[in-house]
C-alpha positions in Angstrom: -107.0 39.1 -37.8 -104.2 40.5 -35.8 -101.1 38.8 -35.3 -98.1 40.6 -32.9 -95.4 37.5 -32.8 -92.6 36.9 -35.1 -94.0 35.5 -38.8 -91.9 34.5 -41.4 -90.6 36.0 -43.9 -91.9 33.6 -46.7 -89.6 33.1 -49.4 -89.7 31.6 -52.9 -87.6 28.3 -51.8 -89.9 27.9 -49.0 -93.5 29.0 -50.2 -94.8 25.3 -50.4 -93.4 24.1 -47.2 -96.1 26.9 -45.2 -99.1 26.7 -48.3 -99.6 23.0 -47.1 -99.1 24.3 -43.3 -101.3 26.6 -44.2 -103.7 23.6 -45.6 -103.1 21.4 -42.4 -101.1 19.0 -44.3 -97.2 19.5 -43.9 -94.9 18.9 -46.6 -91.2 19.0 -46.5 -88.5 18.5 -49.7 -87.1 15.1 -50.6 -84.3 14.5 -52.8 -85.9 12.4 -55.6 -81.7 10.9 -56.0 -81.3 9.4 -52.5 -85.1 10.1 -50.4 -83.7 11.5 -48.0 -86.5 14.4 -46.5 -84.8 16.9 -45.4 -86.1 20.4 -43.3 -85.2 23.4 -44.0 -86.1 23.3 -47.2 -82.5 23.5 -50.0 -81.8 23.8 -53.6 -79.4 21.2 -53.0 -79.8 17.8 -51.1 -76.4 16.9 -48.9 -76.1 13.5 -51.7 -75.6 16.8 -54.4 -79.3 16.6 -56.1 -80.6 19.5 -57.2 -83.9 17.0 -57.8 -86.7 17.5 -55.0 -90.2 17.0 -54.6 -92.4 18.2 -51.8 -94.0 15.2 -49.2 -96.6 15.4 -47.0 -94.9 13.6 -43.6 -96.8 12.0 -41.1 -96.6 15.4 -38.9 -95.3 12.9 -36.4 -92.0 12.8 -34.2 -90.8 12.5 -30.3 -88.7 16.1 -28.5 -85.1 15.5 -29.5 -84.4 17.8 -26.9 -86.1 21.2 -25.3 -85.1 25.1 -23.4 -88.2 26.2 -21.6 -88.5 29.7 -22.1 -89.2 32.2 -18.7 -87.7 35.2 -19.9 -89.2 35.9 -23.6 -87.5 38.5 -26.5 -90.0 40.4 -26.3 -93.0 41.6 -24.6 -95.9 39.9 -26.0 -93.6 36.5 -26.1 -93.6 37.7 -21.9 -97.4 37.1 -21.5 -97.4 33.1 -22.2 -93.6 32.5 -20.5 -93.3 29.8 -19.4 -93.0 28.2 -22.2 -91.8 25.9 -24.8 -89.3 25.4 -27.4 -88.3 21.8 -29.0 -86.2 20.4 -31.5 -88.4 17.4 -32.7 -87.7 14.4 -34.7 -89.9 13.9 -37.5 -90.5 10.3 -38.3 -88.8 11.1 -41.4 -85.9 12.1 -40.5 -84.9 15.4 -40.4 -85.5 18.1 -36.6 -87.6 20.9 -37.0 -87.9 23.9 -34.6 -91.3 24.2 -33.2 -93.4 25.3 -29.9 -94.3 22.3 -27.7 -97.5 23.1 -26.4 -97.5 21.4 -23.1 -97.4 22.3 -19.6 -93.0 22.7 -19.1 -93.1 20.7 -16.4 -94.1 18.1 -19.0 -92.0 18.2 -21.1 -89.0 15.3 -22.2 -86.7 13.9 -24.3 -88.4 11.3 -26.6 -91.7 13.2 -25.7 -94.2 10.9 -28.8 -95.6 14.3 -30.1 -97.6 15.2 -33.2 -97.8 18.9 -35.9 -101.0 21.0 -35.2 -101.9 23.7 -37.2 -102.6 27.3 -35.9 -104.3 30.1 -38.7 -102.9 33.2 -37.4 -103.3 35.4 -40.2 -105.3 35.6 -42.9 -101.9 34.6 -45.3 -100.2 32.8 -42.9 -100.1 29.8 -40.7 -98.2 28.3 -38.0 -97.5 24.5 -37.1 -96.4 23.8 -33.7 -96.4 20.4 -31.4 -98.3 18.8 -28.5 -97.7 15.5 -26.7 -99.3 12.7 -29.3 -101.5 11.5 -26.9 -103.3 15.6 -26.9 -106.2 15.0 -29.7 
């Protein structure tokens, strides 16, 4: 399977997240002491605790903000322009940045969304968001 766009550099710290995406069951860190969900993965919570568990998330949230990309960083991305990159406020609290797969004219702050999974290589899967009304 060939994929010409950027892929994440997976580290020991974030491997559980990328493995959960590959399994189509996204999980993020949740502090064992204060219960706060956090993304991106970190060694310590804002409360100072170094203890966390990878916890599944619903994969639902709302668009916090977004941008429509008209001029992409490389020719392979330009083929998809215009496209939407959004900050998604997850129902669990943290925000994730990802592709919002919808017509750019339909993107809106506050739009309910859910996560979808894209298996782009044999080793790496990525996530994106789609409007909640989209199955």
